[in-house]
Structures are given as C-alpha cells and as structure tokens.
N, C-alpha and C positions, 0 to 999 in steps of 0.2 A: 244178211251179211253181204259184204262185198270184198272185192280184191283191192289191195293197195300195197304200196311199197314206199319206204322213206329211207333216206341216207342220214345217219346221225354221226356227228363228230362231237365227242363229249370228253370232259375232264375238268379237273380243278385248274383254275387260272386261265381257262380258255377265254380269249377275247373274241367274241363273235364278229366284231368289226374287222379285226385282223384276218379272220378266216374269210370273210367277204372279200377283202382286198386281195389276199393271196390267191384265191380261186377265181376272182372276178365273177362270182356268183353270189347273189344276195340270198340269205337264208329265207325260207318260207315261214319259219317259226324259230324263236329262241326261247328256251326255258331255263330257269335256274332252280335247282333244288336247294332250298335254304337250309335243310338239315345237314347236308354234307358238302355244300359249296360247289357241286358239279354243275357246270354250264353245258347246255346241249344246243348245238347248231343243227337245224333240221332242214332237209331238202325233200319236198314231196314230189311224188309222181304227178304229172300234169293230166293224167288220163282219168276217165270216169270209172266208177267202181265196177261196171259191168265188163270192163276190158279184162283180158286174161292176165294171170300173174306174170307170165313171161313178158307180155307187153309192158306191164308196169316196171319190171326189172330193166328191160331194155330201154325204156324211156329215161330212167335215172342214169344208166350206164352210158348212154349216148351223150347226155348232158355233162357228165363228169369226165368222159374219156380224154378231152383235150387237156385237162388239168390233173391227170392221173399221177404224174410225177410229184406235183405239189401235195396231193393227198397222201401219197406214199411218205413224203417228208413229215407231214402232220401226224402220221401214224406212229412216229417215234416218240411223240409227246402225248398224244391223245388216243382215245379209243374210237375206232371207226366201225360202224355197224350198218348193214343193210337189213332193215326189219320189214318183213312182209306178212300180210294176212291173205289167206286164200279161202274162198268159199268152198266148203266141204263138198258141195255138189259138183263143182268143177274138178276138184282134185281127184275124185274117185278113190280117195285114201292113198294117193300116190302123187308125189311131186318130183318131177325130173327137171334138173337145172343143167342146161347145156355146158359142156366143158369150157367153151370160150368165155362164158360169164364167170365161171369159177376161177379161171386164170386171171381175169381182170380184178376180181375181188381179192384174190390172193396177192397180186402185185401191190395193190393199194393198202394191204394190211387190214382188210375188212373182215369181220365175222359176219356170218349169214344167220339170221333168225327168221324162221318161218312158223307162223301160227296158223292152225287150222280150226 
C-alpha cells in the first residue's frame, strides 16, 4: 500500500474543459460514469507513494490555494472531495489533520475522505 491524495470535482453536466479554464489547472484524469452521467475532474498529488499523507494533502492544497475562490464557486454546482489513502503502518490507526488544512477544505466546500 502507499499514501496518496486526489482532489475530485464531480457532477452531472460538468464540463472538464471549463473547469480547466476556470482554475487554470489541467486535470490529471477525467472520468465519466455512463450509468449516472456524472463527470469527474481529478487532480493527483505529484508526490511518490512513500511520502507522508500530510505531504500529499499539502501538495494538493498548495496547488489549488491560488484558485480557492474559484473552487468555492464551483462547489455551489458540483461536489468537491479530497480523497486520501494512508498506509496503515504510517497511521498507527490515527490520522491527524491540521486545522489550517481543514479551514481551507471547509472554505472551498470540500468533503474529506480518508481510507486506511
């Protein structure tokens, strides 16, 4: 297992090219669920899997911080999620997220999902 984090913007009618333009960030991956029509715009952490979970989260937050207002506006139409995986050995069955990260996630309207 390894640590990773991705930011997802998803919803019906989401135009990935519009999100790329609004954020001036190109998605690392775009997926469409043909069953329900939900389109997912995905931004991956740029770090290796052996980096700590906090480093992965910080990597994504640093990249999106300049466009946090635009992401906040997108959150009125689409779901925003920061999805993370943490290696159980690193976590010691406990994951602590610094308040400054939670404030940023709250401001942009993102939910936090952590898988162990």
